[in-house]
C-alpha positions in Angstrom: -66.2 -101.3 9.0 -65.9 -102.2 5.3 -62.6 -103.6 3.9 -62.2 -100.3 2.0 -62.6 -98.2 5.1 -60.2 -100.4 7.1 -57.6 -100.0 4.3 -57.9 -96.2 4.3 -57.8 -96.0 8.1 -54.7 -98.2 8.1 -53.0 -96.1 5.5 -53.7 -92.8 7.4 -52.4 -94.3 10.6 -49.3 -95.5 8.9 -48.7 -92.2 7.3 -49.2 -90.3 10.6 -46.9 -92.7 12.4 -44.2 -92.3 9.7 -44.6 -88.5 9.9 -44.1 -88.6 13.7 -41.0 -90.8 13.4 -39.5 -88.3 10.9 -40.0 -85.3 13.2 -36.3 -85.2 14.2 -34.8 -86.0 10.9 -33.7 -84.0 7.9 -30.6 -81.9 7.2 -30.7 -78.5 8.7 -32.3 -79.6 12.0 -28.9 -79.5 13.7 -27.8 -76.2 12.1 -27.9 -73.2 14.4 -26.9 -69.7 13.4 -26.5 -67.1 16.1 -27.6 -63.5 16.0 -25.8 -60.7 17.9 -27.5 -57.8 19.7 -26.8 -54.3 18.4 -26.8 -51.4 21.0 -28.3 -49.0 18.5 -30.2 -48.7 15.2 -28.4 -49.4 12.0 -28.5 -47.3 8.8 -29.7 -49.5 6.0 -27.6 -48.4 3.0 -26.1 -51.7 1.7 -22.6 -50.9 3.2 -22.2 -53.0 6.4 -19.8 -50.3 7.6 -21.1 -49.9 11.2 -18.6 -51.4 13.7 -21.3 -53.6 15.2 -21.4 -55.7 12.1 -17.9 -56.9 12.9 -19.2 -58.4 16.2 -21.8 -60.6 14.5 -20.8 -64.2 13.8 -20.0 -64.9 10.2 -21.5 -67.8 8.4 -20.2 -68.9 4.9 -21.0 -72.6 4.8 -23.4 -72.3 1.8 -24.1 -75.2 -0.5 -25.5 -75.4 -4.0 -29.2 -76.1 -4.4 -29.1 -75.9 -8.2 -27.8 -77.0 -10.6 -25.6 -79.4 -8.6 -27.4 -80.1 -5.3 -25.0 -80.3 -2.4 -21.9 -79.1 -4.3 -19.6 -76.3 -3.2 -20.8 -72.9 -4.5 -18.7 -71.3 -7.2 -18.8 -68.0 -5.3 -18.3 -67.2 -1.6 -21.2 -65.7 0.5 -21.0 -64.3 4.0 -24.0 -64.0 6.3 -24.3 -61.9 9.4 -27.4 -61.3 11.6 -28.0 -58.6 14.2 -31.1 -57.6 16.2 -32.4 -55.1 18.7 -35.8 -54.8 20.5 -37.6 -53.7 17.3 -35.7 -55.0 14.2 -33.9 -58.0 12.7 -30.9 -56.9 10.6 -29.4 -59.2 8.1 -26.3 -58.5 6.1 -25.2 -60.6 3.1 -21.9 -60.1 1.4 -22.2 -61.7 -2.0 -18.6 -62.1 -3.3 -18.1 -62.4 -7.0 -14.9 -63.3 -8.9 -16.3 -61.3 -11.9 -18.1 -58.3 -10.4 -18.5 -56.7 -13.8 -20.9 -59.5 -14.8 -23.3 -59.0 -11.9 -26.8 -58.5 -13.2 -28.1 -55.1 -11.9 -31.3 -54.9 -14.0 -34.1 -53.1 -12.3 -37.8 -54.0 -11.7 -40.8 -52.7 -9.9 -41.7 -53.5 -6.3 -42.9 -57.2 -6.0 -41.7 -57.9 -9.5 -38.2 -59.1 -8.9 -36.0 -59.2 -12.0 -34.3 -62.5 -12.9 -30.7 -62.0 -12.0 -28.5 -61.6 -8.9 -30.6 -61.6 -5.8 -30.8 -62.7 -2.1 -33.8 -64.2 -0.3 -34.4 -64.5 3.4 -36.7 -67.3 4.6 -37.9 -66.9 8.1 -40.3 -69.2 10.1 -40.5 -67.0 13.2 -43.5 -69.0 14.6 -41.3 -72.1 14.2 -44.3 -74.2 13.1 -42.4 -75.9 10.2 -45.3 -75.0 7.9 -45.0 -71.3 7.0 -42.0 -69.2 6.0 -42.0 -65.5 5.1 -39.7 -64.6 2.2 -37.9 -61.3 1.8 -36.1 -60.9 -1.5 -33.7 -58.2 -2.7 -32.0 -57.9 -6.1 -28.5 -56.5 -6.6 -30.2 -53.4 -8.0 -32.2 -52.8 -4.8 -35.6 -54.1 -5.9 -37.7 -55.5 -3.1 -40.2 -58.4 -3.2 -41.8 -60.6 -0.6 -43.9 -63.7 -0.5 -44.8 -66.7 1.7 -44.3 -70.5 1.8 -47.4 -72.2 3.1 -48.2 -75.8 3.8 -44.5 -76.3 3.9 -43.8 -76.3 0.1 -46.3 -74.1 -1.7 -45.3 -70.5 -2.5 -47.3 -67.4 -3.1 -46.3 -63.8 -3.8 -49.6 -62.6 -2.4 -48.2 -61.9 1.1 -46.9 -58.3 1.5 -45.2 -56.4 4.3 -43.6 -53.0 5.0 -39.8 -53.5 5.5 -36.6 -51.8 4.5 -33.6 -53.0 2.6 -30.8 -51.7 0.4 -28.2 -53.1 -2.0 -24.8 -51.7 -3.0 -21.9 -52.8 -5.1 -18.6 -53.8 -3.6 -15.1 -54.2 -5.0 -15.5 -57.9 -5.3 -19.3 -58.4 -5.4 -22.3 -56.8 -3.9 -24.0 -56.4 -0.5 -27.6 -56.9 0.6 -28.7 -55.3 3.9 -32.1 -55.9 5.5 -34.0 -54.3 8.3 -37.1 -56.5 9.1 -39.4 -55.0 11.7 -40.2 -57.5 14.4 -43.8 -56.4 14.2 -43.9 -58.3 10.9 -42.7 -61.6 12.5 -45.1 -63.5 14.7 -43.1 -65.3 17.5 -44.0 -66.8 20.8 -43.1 -65.5 24.3 -39.7 -67.0 25.2 -36.4 -66.0 26.9 -34.4 -67.0 23.9 -36.0 -67.0 20.4 -35.3 -69.9 18.0 -36.7 -69.5 14.5 -36.6 -71.4 11.3 -34.1 -69.5 9.0 -32.4 -69.8 5.7 -30.7 -67.5 3.1 -30.7 -68.2 -0.6 -28.6 -66.5 -3.2 -29.2 -66.5 -7.0 -26.2 -65.9 -9.2 -27.9 -64.8 -12.4 -25.4 -65.4 -15.2 -24.7 -69.0 -13.9 -28.3 -69.9 -13.1 -26.8 -71.0 -9.8 -28.9 -71.2 -6.6 -27.1 -71.6 -3.2 -28.5 -71.8 0.3 -27.3 -71.6 3.9 -28.8 -75.0 4.6 -28.8 -78.1 2.4 -32.3 -78.5 0.9 -32.3 -79.9 -2.6 -35.2 -79.4 -4.9 -36.1 -83.1 -4.7 -37.3 -82.9 -1.0 -40.8 -81.6 -1.7 -40.4 -79.5 1.4 -39.2 -76.0 2.4 -40.4 -74.6 5.7 -39.9 -77.9 7.6 -36.3 -78.2 6.4 -35.0 -74.7 7.3 -32.0 -74.3 9.6 -32.3 -72.4 12.9 -31.6 -68.8 13.9 -31.1 -68.4 17.7 -29.4 -66.3 20.3 -32.1 -63.5 20.3 -32.7 -62.8 24.0 -35.4 -60.9 25.9 -37.5 -60.1 22.9 -41.2 -59.4 23.5 -43.9 -59.8 20.8 -44.9 -56.4 19.5 -48.4 -55.0 19.6 -48.0 -54.1 16.0 -50.5 -52.0 14.0 -50.6 -50.1 10.8 -53.1 -47.7 9.2 -53.2 -46.6 5.6 -56.0 -44.1 4.6 -56.4 -43.3 0.9 -58.1 -40.7 -1.2 -58.9 -41.4 -4.9 -60.2 -38.8 -7.4 -61.1 -39.9 -10.9 -62.7 -38.5 -14.0 -64.6 -41.0 -16.2 -65.7 -40.4 -19.7 -68.2 -43.0 -20.9 -71.1 -43.3 -23.5 -74.4 -41.8 -22.4 -76.3 -44.8 -23.8 -75.6 -48.5 -22.9 -76.5 -49.8 -26.3 -73.2 -50.7 -28.1 -74.5 -49.4 -31.4 -74.9 -45.9 -29.9 -71.4 -44.9 -28.7 -71.9 -41.2 -28.7 -72.4 -38.8 -27.0 -70.1 -39.3 -24.0 -70.5 -37.9 -20.5 -67.8 -36.8 -18.1 -68.3 -38.0 -14.5 -66.3 -36.8 -11.5 -65.9 -39.5 -8.8 -64.4 -39.3 -5.3 -63.6 -42.1 -2.9 -62.1 -42.2 0.5 -61.2 -45.3 2.4 -59.0 -47.0 4.9 -56.9 -50.1 5.3 -55.8 -51.1 8.8 -54.0 -54.0 10.4 -53.4 -54.8 14.1 -52.0 -57.6 16.2 -54.7 -59.3 18.3 -52.0 -61.5 19.9 -48.4 -62.2 19.0 -49.6 -64.9 16.6 -52.9 -63.4 15.4 -53.5 -60.4 13.1 -56.7 -58.5 12.2 -56.8 -56.7 8.9 -59.7 -54.5 7.7 -60.6 -52.3 4.8 -63.3 -49.8 4.4 -64.6 -48.8 0.9 -61.5 -50.3 -0.8 -60.4 -49.0 -4.2 -58.3 -51.1 -6.7 -58.1 -48.6 -9.6 -54.4 -49.2 -10.0 -54.8 -53.0 -10.7 -54.2 -54.1 -14.3 -57.3 -55.0 -16.4 -58.1 -58.7 -17.0 -56.8 -60.3 -20.1 -59.3 -60.4 -23.0 -60.1 -64.0 -24.0 -62.2 -66.0 -26.4 -64.1 -68.6 -24.4 -66.4 -70.8 -26.5 -66.4 -73.6 -24.1 -69.2 -74.4 -21.7 -66.9 -73.7 -18.7 -66.2 -70.4 -16.9 -62.8 -68.8 -17.3 -60.6 -68.4 -14.2 -59.0 -65.0 -13.7 -56.2 -64.5 -11.1 -56.7 -62.2 -8.1 -54.7 -58.9 -8.1 -56.5 -56.8 -5.5 -54.2 -56.3 -2.6 -56.7 -56.8 0.3 -57.6 -60.3 -1.1 -54.1 -61.4 -2.1 -52.9 -60.9 1.4 -53.5 -64.2 3.2 -55.1 -65.8 0.2 -52.9 -68.9 0.6 -54.8 -69.9 3.7 -57.9 -70.5 1.6 -56.2 -72.3 -1.3 -57.5 -75.8 -1.9 -55.1 -78.4 -0.5 -52.3 -79.6 -2.8 -52.9 -77.0 -5.6 -54.1 -73.5 -6.4 -57.6 -72.4 -7.2 -57.1 -72.4 -11.0 -55.8 -76.0 -11.1 -58.1 -77.6 -8.4 -61.3 -79.4 -9.5 -63.1 -77.3 -6.9 -62.3 -74.5 -4.4 -64.5 -73.2 -1.6 -63.2 -69.6 -2.0 -62.7 -67.6 -5.2 -62.2 -64.0 -4.0 -63.3 -62.6 -7.4 -66.9 -63.4 -6.4 -66.6 -60.5 -4.1 -66.8 -56.9 -5.1 -66.8 -57.0 -8.9 -70.5 -56.7 -9.6 -71.4 -55.0 -6.4 -68.9 -52.7 -4.5 -67.4 -53.7 -1.2 -68.6 -51.5 1.7 -66.1 -53.1 4.1 -64.2 -56.3 4.8 -62.1 -57.8 7.6 -60.0 -60.9 8.1 -58.2 -62.5 10.9 -55.2 -64.8 10.3 -52.6 -66.5 12.5 -52.2 -69.2 15.0 -54.2 -70.0 18.2 -53.7 -72.6 20.9 -51.1 -75.2 20.3 -50.3 -74.5 16.7 -53.8 -74.4 15.1 -53.7 -72.1 12.1 -56.9 -70.1 11.5 -58.2 -67.7 8.9 -61.5 -65.8 8.9 -62.6 -63.3 6.3 -65.9 -61.4 6.1 -67.0 -58.9 3.5 -70.1 -56.9 2.9 -71.1 -55.8 -0.6 -73.8 -53.2 -1.1 -74.7 -50.5 -3.7 -77.4 -48.0 -4.3 -79.1 -48.1 -7.6 -81.7 -46.1 -9.6 -83.8 -46.7 -12.7 -82.0 -45.2 -15.6 -83.4 -42.7 -18.0 -80.6 -42.6 -20.6 -82.2 -39.8 -22.6 -82.1 -37.5 -19.5 -79.1 -38.8 -17.4 -78.8 -37.9 -13.8 -75.6 -35.9 -13.5 -76.1 -34.7 -10.0 -73.6 -35.9 -7.3 -75.0 -38.4 -4.8 -73.8 -39.5 -1.4 -75.8 -42.6 -0.4 -76.2 -44.2 3.0 -75.5 -47.7 1.6 -72.1 -46.4 0.2 -71.3 -43.4 2.3 -67.6 -43.0 1.3 -68.3 -42.7 -2.4 -69.3 -39.5 -4.1 -70.4 -39.6 -7.8 -73.2 -38.7 -10.2 -76.4 -40.7 -10.5 -75.4 -41.8 -14.0 -72.7 -43.9 -12.5 -75.1 -45.9 -10.3 -76.2 -49.4 -11.4 -79.5 -49.4 -13.4 -80.8 -52.5 -11.7 -81.0 -53.7 -8.1 -78.2 -55.7 -6.7 -78.3 -57.8 -3.6 -76.6 -56.7 -0.4 -74.7 -59.8 0.5 -72.4 -60.9 3.3 -69.6 -63.2 2.4 -67.9 -65.3 5.1 -65.0 -67.7 4.8 -63.4 -69.5 7.7 -60.7 -72.2 8.0 -58.7 -73.9 10.7 -56.0 -76.5 10.3 -53.7 -78.3 12.6 -50.3 -79.9 12.2 -49.9 -83.7 12.2 -46.3 -84.7 12.8 -43.6 -82.6 11.2 -45.2 -81.2 8.0 -48.6 -82.9 7.5 -51.9 -81.2 8.4 -55.6 -81.6 8.5 -58.2 -78.8 8.3 -61.8 -77.7 8.1 -63.2 -74.8 6.2 -66.6 -73.0 5.8 -67.8 -70.5 3.2 -71.1 -68.8 2.8 -72.8 -66.1 0.8 -75.8 -64.7 2.5 -78.0 -62.1 0.8 -80.0 -59.7 2.9 -82.8 -59.1 0.4 -85.6 -61.4 1.6 -87.1 -64.3 -0.2 -87.6 -64.5 -4.0 -91.1 -65.8 -4.8 -92.0 -67.7 -8.0 -94.2 -64.9 -9.2 -91.2 -62.5 -8.9 -89.4 -64.2 -11.7 -92.4 -64.6 -14.0 -91.1 -63.3 -17.4 -94.7 -62.3 -18.4 -94.8 -59.7 -15.7 -91.9 -57.7 -17.3 -89.9 -55.1 -15.4 -86.8 -55.6 -13.3 -86.7 -58.6 -11.0 -86.2 -57.7 -7.3 -82.7 -57.9 -5.8 -83.8 -61.1 -3.9 -84.1 -62.9 -7.2 -80.7 -61.8 -8.5 -78.7 -63.0 -5.5 -77.0 -66.4 -5.4 -76.5 -67.6 -1.8 -74.9 -70.8 -0.6 -73.4 -72.5 2.4 -70.4 -74.9 1.9 -68.1 -76.8 4.2 -65.0 -78.9 3.6 -62.6 -81.3 5.4 -59.1 -81.4 3.9 -56.0 -83.3 4.6 -52.4 -83.4 3.5 -50.5 -86.3 5.1 -46.9 -87.0 4.2 -44.2 -89.4 5.2 -41.2 -88.1 7.2 -39.2 -87.4 4.1 -42.1 -85.6 2.5 -41.9 -87.8 -0.6 -45.0 -90.0 -0.3 -48.4 -88.8 0.8 -52.2 -88.6 0.6 -54.0 -85.3 0.1 -57.6 -84.4 -0.6 -60.7 -82.5 0.1 -64.3 -83.6 0.9 -66.9 -80.9 0.6 -70.7 -80.3 0.8 -72.8 -77.4 -0.3 -76.4 -76.2 0.2 -78.1 -73.6 -2.0 -79.8 -70.7 -0.1 -81.6 -67.6 -1.1 -81.9 -66.5 -4.8 -84.6 -67.7 -7.1 -86.7 -70.8 -6.1 -84.9 -72.8 -8.7 -82.4 -72.4 -11.4 -81.2 -74.4 -14.3 -77.6 -75.5 -14.5 -75.7 -76.0 -17.7 -76.1 -79.8 -17.7 -79.9 -79.7 -17.1 -79.8 -80.1 -13.4 -82.5 -78.1 -11.7 -81.0 -76.6 -8.5 -83.7 -75.6 -6.0 -83.3 -73.6 -2.8 -82.3 -76.0 -0.1 -80.7 -78.6 -2.4 -77.5 -80.1 -1.1 -74.6 -81.7 -2.9 -71.4 -83.6 -2.2 -68.0 -83.7 -3.9 -64.3 -83.8 -3.4 -61.0 -85.0 -4.7 -58.1 -87.2 -3.5 -54.5 -87.7 -4.6 -52.2 -90.5 -3.3 -48.7 -91.2 -4.4 -45.1 -90.0 -4.5 -44.8 -86.3 -4.8 -41.0 -85.8 -4.3 -37.7 -87.4 -4.8 -35.9 -88.7 -7.9 -37.1 -91.4 -10.3 -40.6 -92.6 -10.8 -43.5 -90.8 -9.0 -46.8 -92.8 -9.3 -50.0 -91.0 -8.4 -53.7 -92.1 -8.2 -56.6 -89.7 -7.9 -60.3 -89.3 -8.0 -62.5 -86.2 -8.6 -66.2 -86.4 -7.7 -69.0 -83.9 -7.8 -72.7 -84.7 -7.5 -75.1 -82.9 -9.9 -76.3 -80.6 -7.1 -72.9 -79.6 -5.7 -72.7 -75.8 -6.3 -69.7 -73.9 -4.9 -69.7 -71.0 -7.3 -71.5 -68.5 -5.1 -68.3 -68.3 -3.0 -65.8 -70.6 -4.8 -64.7 -71.8 -8.2 -66.1 -75.0 -9.7 -65.7 -75.6 -13.4 -68.2 -78.4 -13.6 -70.4 -80.7 -11.5 -72.1 -84.0 -12.2 -68.7 -85.7 -12.8 -66.8 -88.7 -11.7 -63.2 -88.6 -12.8 -60.6 -91.2 -11.8 -57.0 -90.4 -12.8 -53.6 -92.1 -13.0 -50.3 -90.3 -13.4 -46.8 -91.6 -13.6 -44.0 -89.1 -13.6 -40.3 -89.7 -14.1 -38.4 -86.9 -12.3 -34.8 -85.9 -12.3 -34.8 -82.4 -10.7 -31.0 -82.4 -10.3 -30.1 -83.3 -13.9 -30.4 -86.1 -16.4 -27.4 -86.7 -18.6 -26.5 -83.3 -20.2 -29.8 -81.8 -19.0 -30.0 -79.6 -15.9 -33.4 -81.2 -15.1 -35.9 -83.6 -16.7 -39.5 -84.5 -16.1 -41.7 -86.9 -18.1 -45.3 -87.2 -17.1 -48.0 -89.6 -18.4 -51.6 -89.0 -17.3 -54.9 -90.9 -18.1 -58.3 -89.4 -17.1 -61.6 -91.1 -18.0 -64.8 -89.3 -17.0 -68.5 -90.2 -16.4 -71.5 -88.3 -15.1 -72.4 -88.8 -11.4 -76.2 -88.5 -11.8 -76.9 -92.3 -12.0 -77.0 -92.3 -15.8 -73.2 -92.8 -16.0 -73.0 -91.0 -19.3 -69.5 -91.5 -20.6 -67.9 -88.0 -20.9 -64.7 -89.1 -22.6 -61.1 -90.1 -21.8 -57.9 -88.2 -22.3 -54.3 -89.6 -22.2 -51.4 -87.2 -22.3 -47.6 -87.4 -22.3 -45.4 -84.4 -21.6 -41.7 -84.0 -21.4 -40.0 -81.0 -19.8 -36.3 -80.3 -19.7 -33.8 -77.6 -18.8 -31.1 -77.6 -21.5 -27.4 -77.2 -20.7 -27.8 -73.6 -21.9 -30.5 -73.1 -19.2 -33.2 -72.8 -21.9 -36.5 -74.7 -21.3 -37.8 -77.1 -23.9 -41.0 -79.2 -23.6 -43.2 -81.4 -25.7 -46.7 -82.7 -25.2 -49.0 -85.1 -26.9 -52.6 -85.7 -26.0 -55.2 -88.1 -27.3 -58.9 -87.4 -26.4 -61.0 -90.2 -27.6 -64.3 -88.2 -27.3 -67.4 -89.2 -25.5 -70.7 -87.4 -24.8 -71.1 -83.8 -23.6 -74.0 -83.2 -21.3 -73.4 -79.4 -21.2 -73.3 -78.5 -24.9 -77.1 -78.5 -25.4 -77.6 -75.8 -22.9 -79.8 -76.6 -19.9 -81.1 -79.8 -21.2 -78.7 -82.5 -20.1 -79.1 -84.3 -23.4 -75.7 -86.1 -24.2 -74.3 -85.0 -27.5 -71.5 -87.0 -29.0 -68.3 -85.1 -29.5 -65.4 -85.9 -31.8 -62.1 -87.1 -30.5 -58.9 -85.0 -30.9 -55.2 -85.8 -31.2 -52.9 -82.9 -30.1 -49.2 -82.4 -30.4 -47.4 -79.3 -29.1 -44.0 -77.7 -28.4 -43.2 -75.1 -25.8 -40.1 -73.4 -24.5 -38.4 -70.3 -23.1 -34.9 -69.0 -23.4 -32.8 -68.0 -20.5 -34.6 -65.0 -19.0 -31.4 -63.1 -18.0 -30.5 -62.4 -21.6 -30.9 -59.0 -23.2 -33.6 -60.5 -25.4 -35.4 -63.6 -24.3 -38.2 -65.4 -26.1 -40.7 -68.1 -25.4 -44.1 -69.5 -26.2 -45.9 -72.6 -27.4 -47.3 -73.9 -30.6 -49.5 -76.9 -31.2 -51.6 -78.7 -33.8 -54.6 -80.9 -33.3 -56.5 -83.2 -35.6 -60.2 -83.9 -35.2 -61.0 -87.5 -35.7 -63.2 -88.6 -38.6 -67.0 -88.7 -38.2 -69.8 -88.5 -40.8 -70.9 -85.1 -39.4 -67.4 -83.7 -38.9 -64.7 -84.6 -41.4 -61.1 -84.9 -40.1 -59.1 -81.7 -40.3 -56.1 -80.0 -38.7 -56.3 -77.0 -36.4 -53.6 -75.0 -34.7 -52.8 -72.6 -31.8 -49.7 -70.5 -31.0 -48.6 -68.0 -28.4 -45.2 -66.3 -28.6 -43.5 -63.6 -26.6 -40.3 -61.6 -26.6 -38.8 -59.7 -23.7 -36.3 -57.0 -24.5 -34.1 -55.3 -21.8 -31.9 -52.8 -23.6 -31.1 -51.0 -20.4 -31.4 -52.2 -16.7 -34.2 -49.7 -16.2 -36.2 -50.5 -19.4 -38.1 -53.6 -20.3 -40.5 -54.2 -23.2 -42.6 -57.4 -23.5 -44.5 -58.2 -26.7 -47.0 -61.1 -26.8 -48.8 -62.5 -29.8 -51.4 -65.3 -29.6 -53.6 -66.8 -32.2 -55.8 -69.8 -32.7 -57.9 -71.6 -35.3 -60.4 -74.2 -34.2 -63.0 -75.9 -36.2 -65.3 -77.2 -33.5 -67.6 -79.5 -35.3 -71.3 -79.3 -34.6 -72.1 -76.8 -31.8 -75.4 -75.8 -30.2 -77.1 -72.9 -31.9 -80.7 -72.9 -30.6 -83.6 -75.1 -29.5 -86.3 -75.6 -32.1 -89.2 -76.4 -29.7 -90.4 -75.6 -26.2 -89.8 -79.1 -25.0 -86.0 -78.9 -25.6 -85.9 -82.1 -27.6 -85.2 -80.7 -31.1 -82.0 -78.6 -31.7 -80.2 -76.7 -34.4 -76.5 -77.3 -34.5 -73.8 -75.8 -36.8 -70.2 -76.4 -37.7 -68.3 -73.5 -36.1 -64.9 -72.3 -37.4 -63.5 -69.8 -34.9 -60.3 -67.7 -34.8 -58.8 -65.1 -32.6 -55.7 -62.8 -32.5 -54.3 -61.2 -29.4 -51.5 -58.6 -29.4 -50.2 -57.4 -26.1 -47.6 -54.9 -25.2 -46.1 -54.4 -21.7 -43.7 -51.6 -21.1 -42.0 -50.6 -17.9 -39.5 -47.9 -17.0 -37.9 -48.1 -13.6 -36.8 -44.6 -12.7 -35.8 -46.0 -9.3 -37.0 -49.0 -7.2 -39.5 -46.5 -5.6 -40.7 -44.8 -8.8 -41.9 -46.8 -11.7 -43.9 -46.2 -14.9 -45.8 -49.1 -16.4 -47.9 -49.4 -19.6 -50.1 -52.2 -20.8 -52.1 -52.5 -24.0 -54.0 -55.4 -25.5 -55.7 -55.5 -28.9 -58.0 -58.5 -29.3 -60.0 -59.7 -32.3 -62.1 -62.8 -32.8 -64.6 -64.2 -35.3 -66.7 -67.3 -35.7 -68.3 -68.6 -38.9 -71.0 -71.3 -38.9 -70.8 -73.6 -41.9 -73.2 -76.6 -42.3 -76.2 -76.7 -40.1 -77.9 -79.8 -38.7 -81.0 -80.7 -36.8 -80.8 -83.2 -33.9 -83.6 -84.8 -31.9 -83.8 -86.4 -28.5 -86.8 -87.4 -26.3 -88.2 -86.9 -22.8 -85.8 -89.5 -21.5 -82.9 -87.3 -22.7 -81.5 -90.0 -24.9 -78.1 -89.4 -26.3 -77.5 -87.9 -29.8 -74.9 -89.5 -32.0 -73.2 -87.4 -34.6 -74.1 -89.8 -37.4 -77.8 -89.3 -36.6 -77.7 -85.5 -37.4 -79.8 -84.3 -40.3 -78.5 -81.6 -42.6 -80.5 -78.4 -42.5 -80.7 -75.0 -44.0 -79.8 -72.0 -41.7 -82.9 -70.0 -40.6 -80.6 -67.1 -39.8 -77.0 -65.9 -39.7 -75.3 -66.7 -36.4 -71.7 -65.6 -37.3 -70.0 -63.2 -34.9 -67.1 -60.7 -35.0 -65.7 -59.1 -31.8 -62.8 -56.7 -31.4 -61.7 -54.7 -28.3 -58.8 -52.6 -27.0 -57.6 -52.2 -23.4 -55.0 -49.7 -22.5 -53.6 -49.1 -19.0 -50.8 -46.8 -17.8 -49.7 -46.5 -14.2 -47.1 -44.3 -12.4 -46.3 -45.5 -8.9 -44.2 -43.5 -6.4 -43.5 -44.8 -2.9 -42.7 -41.4 -1.6 -42.1 -42.8 1.9 -41.9 -46.3 3.3 -45.3 -47.9 2.8 -47.0 -44.7 1.4 -47.7 -44.4 -2.3 -49.0 -42.1 -4.9 -50.6 -43.5 -8.1 -51.5 -41.8 -11.3 -53.5 -44.1 -13.6 -55.0 -43.8 -17.0 -57.2 -46.5 -18.6 -59.0 -46.8 -21.9 -61.4 -49.6 -23.0 -62.9 -49.7 -26.4 -65.3 -52.2 -28.0 -65.8 -52.5 -31.7 -69.1 -51.3 -33.1 -71.5 -54.3 -33.5 -72.4 -55.6 -37.0 -75.5 -53.8 -38.2 -78.7 -55.9 -38.2 -79.1 -57.7 -41.5 -75.4 -57.7 -42.4 -73.1 -60.7 -42.2 -70.4 -60.4 -39.5 -67.0 -60.1 -41.2 -64.7 -63.1 -41.1 -61.6 -61.1 -40.5 -59.0 -60.7 -37.7 -58.7 -57.0 -38.5 -60.1 -54.7 -35.8 -63.0 -53.7 -38.0 -65.1 -50.8 -36.8 -63.1 -50.7 -33.5 -62.5 -46.9 -33.4 -66.2 -46.3 -34.2 -67.4 -48.3 -31.1 -68.1 -47.3 -27.6 -65.1 -46.2 -25.5 -64.5 -45.4 -21.8 -61.6 -43.3 -20.6 -60.7 -42.8 -17.0 -57.9 -40.9 -15.1 -57.3 -41.5 -11.4 -55.1 -39.9 -8.8 -54.8 -42.1 -5.7 -52.9 -41.1 -2.6 -52.3 -43.2 0.5 -50.3 -42.6 3.7 -48.8 -45.3 6.0 -48.6 -45.2 9.7 -47.3 -48.2 11.5 -45.5 -49.5 14.6 
């Protein structure tokens, strides 16, 4: 064994040993709260007036979690817990010395308003890794979420449970009824669960908890107290079924060419489907969906992305958000990780989902598992836009969807099966190791080289449009007993399957069917506690690592070591309520053997919570430049890029105010080169949230940016990809967003969203650049001035509007009425110069699509 391998093995053994020693430590491990049995069901009305509540033990030993960890709370809180064979009841009396100042602002389901609220944290499986969170505001708004991997939180988990809030003479009351069918627990004569209650006092920014767990611990689930005394409970054979019916009318242009926005056609569409969930065992749940519809989900934000990297969009579709935390990359979320095996938005956006299923839970002695499988398939037909097919079709490959032929795709899409599976096991108290697998397997046969010959013309077969892959990973998250120090990381491998015989990646790598690649990342250091937190890391991806068929991978062909030093004072620093200063250095090279230097960035950020509970931060970054192997598309020729110095400010005011504002603003300066003179650029994003009434909220956002990029790739000048045309690009965008919500009641909400987006780009000086067959690098001072053979300027403008009415007419059953409008600006006519303006020029003349949907669902459960 090498010295490096011995050192790593010794470190892992030391960590695991330390974790095991810490298994019985930690405040809260000796705290036991008792629940009392109730002889009958309780009416959940926020009153606690049933006589049985008086028989429950009262707990009031709460402590501050923030802003003064461990201090006595400024307001008293009483906690009582009851149970019967089917339900866990929790009553919280939140006393308040100034009840007139309690924040009763409203919000929609799963969008808890910042203010007075109570949160239950329940680890019913008692695995010290996972805790369900049930939140209730003083105004009766419900929200739920999940802590996973001990300390990471997601709002993606969702359950059907009941709760009510009511005012009291000296405070307010939160009353919960949590079905035991939601809580996985083992067979035992007496149940003992991880349990804690948190209370937020909005006007004071005070957070208190029933067990002492300060923010510095870097742990949550493993530090909960205990709830015990629940006798003779049996795990429930829980199940739920939610069928839906969605009818919509869609008005869209008859022709796909953006320059031909009229006439428009009206298409009626009908979908039926089903969501179901059932307990396989007390600790294992099976969920399934058939022909899912997500028409009520808000449209993606419009962005200007002129980089060579894909934009990441968050997942909002309910079936995928449920349990998504199981597949998140270790130590971070998908949008911050250098690589992720699973990115759920790969499924069902281009090709509809016929059906999907997933199984999540625990098997054996504490092994957590998650398996998800989805099948996407769609009929298609060759389009004749001059004589559109308006007849209704019901197709065998999509049997629960009825719509006209004009709505079908005009090109074949591959029927593909997606499979993601993971398993992880606990090490010590709160550490874990795991394995995962992800595959995308098309069912369309083999794509032959002659099928993708451009000289043949016509549409390529579905077998040549599919992207398949098989990927696996080993991950680990090992922490010391106090959860402050640790090592976490992921090692992954991929293999390209199906699709075209070969394809060209952005950096010039030719990825062939059967090619394999390796990659991963590791972080080691101090992740919790006060004071200095050093951290070392390494990101690595071979040129042929390709996870994007099922996952998200911004780049490959990269070797990126990193060093970070953070100074953290989560409990306050002088007059500040918290303070964090973080210094990070990240150099980067290619991993293809050429070791092309891709640049180094160094940044310093300072974040603070002011005495007024407003947030203020500052960041400075120096990027010294390097060589970009992705800019000259598909060639891998390194092009020198200019260095950039950046300085920015960001902040937010206290969110419980009637008007709160926030945003960021920054300036950057391009460093001097012969081809790109030094200049200043800027970017800003500001928002204001107005709450004139507890039931009304308006949010206005404005974002704008000006960036002069220096020489950017325009086109290749020869077939050998050794001569290039580059141009100085000056780009700007303006985004205006309005969000409006009216909360008629916690069960009936109206929500509106509109975004107007405009962007333009103007090319200035043009240059020619030359490399050779060896892909020698191109320096900026070697560029030759050139006249422009054509005009490459662009101007884009678009408008998205979305309005949603949601009514939960009975527990778990909903009715949605949705209107959406998308409009794209009319393109600049051939021969004209694209306008350099942020005005929405020719927007209303462009193609538009309008849709109205009525969606009904009904919930059965036990």
